[in-house]
Each structure stands twice: as C-alpha cells, then as structure tokens.
DRENSENU-29164 format. One line per 8 residues: for each residue x, y, z of N, C-alpha, C. Coordinates in Angstrom, 1 decimal. Layout:
<recs>
X/Y/Z/X/Y/Z/X/Y/Z | ...;
</recs>
This chain:
<recs>
-113.1/-104.2/74.3/-113.1/-102.8/73.0/-114.8/-102.2/73.0 | -114.2/-101.1/72.5/-115.7/-100.5/72.4/-115.8/-100.3/70.7 | -117.4/-100.7/71.0/-118.0/-100.9/69.6/-118.4/-100.0/69.2 | -118.2/-98.8/67.9/-118.9/-97.7/67.6/-119.8/-97.9/66.1 | -120.9/-97.7/66.7/-122.2/-98.0/66.2/-122.3/-96.7/64.7 | -122.5/-97.3/63.5/-122.3/-96.3/62.2/-123.8/-96.2/61.9 | -124.6/-95.2/62.5/-126.1/-95.3/61.5/-126.0/-94.8/60.3 | -127.0/-95.6/59.3/-127.0/-94.5/58.2/-126.8/-93.2/57.7;
-125.6/-92.5/56.9/-125.7/-90.8/57.2/-126.6/-90.7/56.1 | -127.1/-89.3/56.6/-128.3/-88.6/56.0/-127.7/-88.0/54.7 | -129.0/-87.3/54.2/-128.5/-86.9/52.9/-127.5/-85.8/53.2 | -127.4/-84.8/51.5/-126.8/-83.5/52.2/-127.8/-82.9/52.8 | -128.7/-82.3/52.6/-129.3/-81.4/52.9/-130.0/-81.6/54.4 | -130.0/-83.0/54.8/-130.3/-83.0/56.6/-128.9/-82.4/56.7 | -127.7/-82.9/56.3/-126.4/-82.3/57.0/-126.3/-81.2/57.1 | -126.8/-80.5/55.9/-126.6/-79.0/56.0/-127.5/-78.0/57.2;
-128.8/-78.6/57.0/-129.7/-78.8/58.2/-129.5/-78.3/59.5 | -128.6/-79.8/59.9/-128.1/-80.2/61.0/-126.8/-79.1/61.4 | -126.5/-78.7/60.3/-125.4/-77.9/60.6/-125.2/-76.5/60.8 | -126.7/-75.6/59.9/-127.1/-74.7/59.7/-127.8/-74.4/61.4 | -128.5/-75.5/62.0/-129.3/-75.1/63.4/-127.8/-74.9/64.6 | -126.5/-75.8/64.4/-125.7/-75.2/65.1/-125.2/-74.3/64.7 | -125.0/-73.5/64.0/-124.3/-72.6/63.4/-125.5/-70.9/63.7 | -126.3/-71.1/63.2/-127.6/-70.3/63.4/-127.8/-70.1/64.9;
-127.7/-71.4/65.7/-128.1/-71.0/67.3/-127.2/-70.7/68.1 | -125.8/-70.9/67.8/-124.3/-70.5/68.4/-124.5/-69.1/68.2 | -124.2/-68.8/67.0/-124.2/-67.3/66.6/-125.5/-66.2/67.5 | -126.6/-66.8/67.8/-127.6/-65.9/68.2/-127.1/-65.6/69.6 | -126.9/-66.9/70.4/-126.4/-67.2/71.6/-125.4/-66.1/72.1 | -124.1/-66.4/71.4/-123.3/-65.4/71.1/-123.4/-63.9/71.0 | -124.5/-63.5/70.2/-124.3/-62.3/70.0/-125.2/-61.6/71.6 | -126.2/-62.1/71.4/-127.2/-62.1/72.7/-125.9/-61.6/74.3;
-124.9/-63.0/74.0/-124.3/-62.9/75.6/-123.5/-61.6/75.2 | -122.8/-61.5/74.0/-121.4/-60.7/74.0/-122.5/-59.1/74.3 | -124.2/-59.0/73.8/-124.7/-58.1/74.2/-125.0/-57.8/75.7 | -125.4/-59.0/75.8/-125.4/-58.7/77.4/-124.4/-58.3/77.9 | -123.0/-58.4/77.8/-122.1/-58.3/78.9/-121.7/-56.5/78.3 | -122.2/-56.3/77.2/-121.6/-55.2/76.7/-122.6/-53.8/78.0 | -124.0/-54.6/77.5/-125.2/-53.2/78.4/-124.1/-53.5/79.7 | -124.0/-54.7/80.3/-123.6/-54.1/81.5/-122.6/-53.5/82.1;
-121.3/-53.5/81.0/-120.8/-52.7/81.5/-119.0/-53.3/82.2 | -118.2/-52.8/82.9/-116.8/-53.4/82.8/-117.3/-54.5/84.5 | -117.0/-55.3/84.3/-117.5/-56.1/85.6/-116.5/-56.5/86.9 | -115.3/-55.5/86.4/-114.3/-55.3/87.3/-114.7/-53.8/88.0 | -115.2/-53.4/87.5/-115.8/-52.4/87.9/-117.1/-52.6/88.8 | -118.3/-53.1/88.4/-118.7/-53.7/89.3/-118.7/-54.4/90.4 | -117.4/-55.2/90.1/-117.3/-56.5/91.6/-116.7/-54.8/92.5 | -115.8/-54.2/91.7/-114.7/-53.3/92.8/-116.0/-52.6/93.8;
-117.2/-52.1/93.3/-118.1/-51.2/93.8/-119.3/-52.2/94.6 | -119.9/-53.0/94.2/-120.9/-54.1/94.6/-120.5/-55.3/95.2 | -119.5/-56.1/95.1/-119.0/-56.7/95.3/-119.2/-58.2/94.4 | -118.7/-59.3/94.6/-118.8/-60.1/93.4/-120.5/-60.4/93.7 | -121.1/-60.3/94.3/-122.4/-60.9/94.6/-123.0/-59.7/93.8 | -123.0/-58.4/93.7/-123.0/-57.3/92.7/-122.9/-58.0/91.1 | -121.7/-57.9/91.0/-121.3/-58.5/89.6/-122.0/-59.7/89.0 | -122.4/-60.9/90.1/-123.3/-62.0/89.3/-124.4/-61.5/89.5;
-125.2/-60.5/90.2/-126.5/-60.1/90.2/-126.8/-59.5/89.2 | -125.5/-58.5/88.8/-125.7/-57.8/87.2/-125.8/-58.4/86.0 | -125.2/-59.5/85.9/-125.2/-60.6/85.0/-126.6/-61.1/84.9 | -127.4/-61.7/85.9/-128.3/-62.6/85.9/-129.5/-61.8/85.6 | -129.4/-60.5/85.8/-130.7/-59.5/85.7/-130.5/-58.7/84.4 | -129.7/-59.0/83.8/-129.5/-59.0/82.5/-130.9/-59.3/81.7 | -131.8/-58.5/81.0/-132.7/-59.3/80.1/-132.0/-59.9/78.9 | -131.0/-60.0/78.2/-130.4/-60.6/76.9/-129.7/-62.0/77.6;
-129.3/-62.1/78.9/-128.2/-63.1/79.0/-129.0/-64.6/78.8 | -129.9/-64.5/79.8/-130.9/-65.6/79.8/-131.3/-66.4/78.5 | -131.7/-65.7/77.7/-131.7/-66.4/76.4/-130.7/-66.4/75.6 | -130.0/-65.5/75.6/-128.5/-65.9/74.6/-127.8/-67.7/75.5 | -127.9/-67.7/76.8/-127.8/-68.4/77.4/-128.5/-70.4/76.6 | -130.0/-69.9/76.2/-131.0/-70.7/76.0/-130.4/-70.7/74.5 | -130.5/-70.2/73.6/-129.4/-70.3/72.0/-128.1/-71.4/72.6 | -127.2/-70.8/73.2/-126.0/-71.9/73.6/-126.7/-73.2/73.9;
-127.7/-73.2/74.2/-127.8/-74.2/75.0/-128.7/-75.3/73.9 | -129.1/-74.8/73.2/-129.9/-75.1/71.8/-128.4/-75.5/71.2 | -127.7/-75.1/70.7/-126.5/-75.4/69.9/-125.9/-76.2/70.3 | -125.5/-76.7/71.4/-125.3/-77.5/72.3/-125.5/-79.2/71.6 | -127.1/-79.1/72.4/-128.0/-80.2/71.9/-128.3/-80.3/70.5 | -128.1/-79.5/69.4/-127.8/-79.6/68.0/-126.9/-80.2/67.6 | -125.6/-79.7/68.2/-124.3/-80.2/68.0/-124.3/-81.5/68.5 | -124.6/-82.0/69.5/-125.0/-83.6/70.1/-125.4/-85.1/69.1;
-127.0/-84.1/68.7/-127.7/-84.6/67.3/-126.9/-84.8/66.1 | -126.0/-83.3/65.4/-125.3/-83.8/64.4/-124.5/-84.8/64.8 | -123.9/-85.3/65.6/-122.8/-85.9/66.2/-123.4/-87.1/65.7 | -124.5/-87.3/66.7/-125.1/-88.6/66.4/-125.1/-89.4/64.9 | -125.7/-88.1/63.6/-126.2/-88.9/62.7/-124.7/-88.4/61.9 | -123.4/-87.6/61.8/-122.7/-87.0/61.0/-121.3/-87.3/61.5 | -120.3/-87.4/61.0/-118.8/-87.6/61.2/-118.4/-86.9/61.8 | -118.0/-86.5/62.4/-117.1/-85.2/63.9/-116.2/-84.6/62.5;
-115.5/-85.3/61.8/-114.2/-85.0/60.7/-115.2/-83.4/60.1 | -116.1/-83.6/60.0/-117.0/-82.7/58.8/-118.3/-82.1/60.0 | -118.6/-82.2/60.4/-119.3/-81.4/61.7/-118.4/-80.2/62.5 | -117.5/-80.9/63.1/-117.1/-79.8/63.7/-116.0/-78.7/63.1 | -115.4/-79.4/61.9/-114.6/-78.0/61.1/-115.6/-77.2/60.9 | -117.1/-77.6/60.1/-118.2/-76.9/59.5/-118.8/-76.0/60.7 | -119.1/-76.3/61.5/-119.5/-75.5/62.4/-119.0/-74.4/63.0 | -117.7/-74.9/63.4/-116.5/-73.9/64.0/-116.5/-73.0/62.9;
-116.6/-73.2/61.7/-115.7/-72.2/61.0/-117.0/-71.3/60.3 | -118.0/-72.2/60.3/-119.1/-71.4/60.1/-119.8/-70.2/60.8 | -119.8/-70.6/62.0/-119.9/-69.7/62.8/-119.0/-68.7/63.2 | -117.7/-68.7/62.8/-116.7/-67.7/63.2/-117.5/-66.9/61.9 | -117.9/-67.0/60.3/-118.5/-66.1/59.6/-119.8/-65.4/60.0 | -120.6/-66.5/60.1/-121.9/-65.7/60.9/-121.5/-64.8/61.9 | -121.0/-65.1/63.1/-120.6/-63.8/63.7/-120.0/-63.1/63.8 | -119.3/-63.0/62.3/-118.5/-61.5/61.9/-119.8/-60.9/61.5;
-120.7/-61.6/60.4/-121.7/-60.4/60.1/-122.7/-60.2/61.0 | -122.7/-60.9/62.2/-123.7/-60.4/63.2/-123.2/-59.3/64.0 | -121.5/-59.7/64.1/-120.8/-58.5/65.5/-121.4/-57.1/64.5 | -120.9/-57.1/62.9/-121.2/-56.3/62.6/-122.7/-55.9/62.6 | -123.6/-56.2/61.8/-124.9/-55.9/61.5/-125.5/-55.7/63.4 | -125.4/-56.1/64.1/-126.1/-55.9/65.4/-125.6/-55.2/66.7 | -123.8/-55.6/66.6/-123.5/-55.1/67.6/-122.1/-54.0/67.2 | -122.5/-53.7/65.6/-122.1/-52.4/65.3/-120.4/-52.5/66.0;
-119.8/-53.8/65.9/-118.7/-53.6/65.8/-117.8/-53.1/64.3 | -116.2/-53.0/64.4/-115.9/-52.6/63.2/-115.0/-53.8/62.9 | -115.6/-54.6/61.7/-114.8/-55.7/61.1/-114.1/-55.4/60.2 | -113.1/-55.4/60.3/-112.1/-54.9/58.8/-111.6/-55.8/57.8 | -111.0/-55.4/56.9/-110.7/-56.2/55.7/-110.2/-57.8/56.1 | -109.5/-57.7/57.0/-108.5/-58.5/57.2/-109.4/-59.8/57.9 | -110.7/-59.6/58.2/-111.6/-60.4/59.0/-112.7/-61.1/57.9 | -113.1/-60.1/57.1/-113.6/-60.7/55.8/-113.0/-61.3/54.9;
-111.5/-61.2/55.1/-110.5/-62.3/54.0/-110.5/-63.8/54.7 | -110.4/-63.6/55.9/-110.4/-64.8/56.4/-111.9/-65.4/57.1 | -112.8/-64.8/56.4/-114.1/-65.6/56.7/-114.2/-66.3/55.2 | -114.5/-65.1/54.3/-113.9/-66.3/52.6/-113.6/-67.0/52.5 | -111.7/-67.2/53.3/-111.2/-68.6/53.4/-111.7/-69.2/53.8 | -112.3/-69.1/55.0/-113.4/-70.5/55.7/-114.3/-70.9/55.4 | -114.9/-70.6/54.3/-116.3/-71.0/53.4/-115.5/-71.6/52.6 | -114.5/-71.5/52.2/-113.7/-71.7/50.9/-113.7/-73.0/51.5;
-112.7/-73.5/52.4/-112.4/-73.9/53.1/-113.5/-75.4/53.3 | -114.6/-74.7/54.0/-115.6/-75.6/53.9/-116.5/-76.1/53.0 | -116.4/-75.8/52.4/-116.8/-76.7/51.0/-116.0/-76.9/50.2 | -114.7/-77.1/50.4/-113.8/-78.1/49.8/-113.5/-79.1/50.9 | -114.0/-79.3/52.5/-114.3/-80.5/53.1/-115.8/-81.2/53.2 | -116.8/-80.4/52.4/-117.9/-81.0/52.0/-118.1/-82.0/51.5 | -117.0/-81.2/49.9/-117.0/-81.7/48.6/-115.8/-83.0/48.2;
</recs>
C-alpha cells in the first residue's frame, strides 16, 4: 500500500506565491515561445523549401525560443514544488485557469492579438472560479 506524506500546509501568502510563480513563468514561456514561432513563419513552408533539418534549425536558431523553453522549465519545477506543499485540487485548477487569464492579457499586450469580449468574459469567470476555489 502506498503511503502519502502530508506536510504542513503553508499559509495563504505562501500558497499564492507558489501559484503566482507557476502562472508568471508559464505565461512568460508561452509568450516567448509563441513570439518565436510567429517570427519564424510557417514551418510547413520552411520544411517544404529546406527540409525537416531546415525547419528544426529555424526553430533552434530563433533567439526567443530558448528563453521561452527556459521559462516553461521554471514553470514545470515551480509546479512540482507547489504540488509538494499544496493540494493538487488547488494547484492544478488555480494555476491552469490563472495562466489562461494572464495569457489573454499578455497576448493582447505583447503579441498584439485580438482578444474579443467573449475571451475577456471567460477570463473574468475564471477569476471568480479561482476565488471560490481558494475560499
């Protein structure tokens, strides 16, 4: 039988900091990776002209790609740390839903994406859901 260790639960500020670390590093990684892919262009066209090695080279030589992957790695390890100290039933929905909100904001600000009223409404509803989950 598998035993599960239950460490003492951190306070609300520590929990919020852990979730914020996941959300902010994930958003930074996803924005940088998206910006990298947009700057590269259509990978199918690149692959058709230069082959698969050319498409891979285009990704690996893009200056935004590795910082994006680095932030995504930080987000992964922040998730592991949070799961070590907090309940999955809080960490997973809070980090995933808040990342959705921050991605909408970052997409609008940094990538100049069209974030319509429906997406903003969804983001507000997500925030309400996270608030209810945390209380």
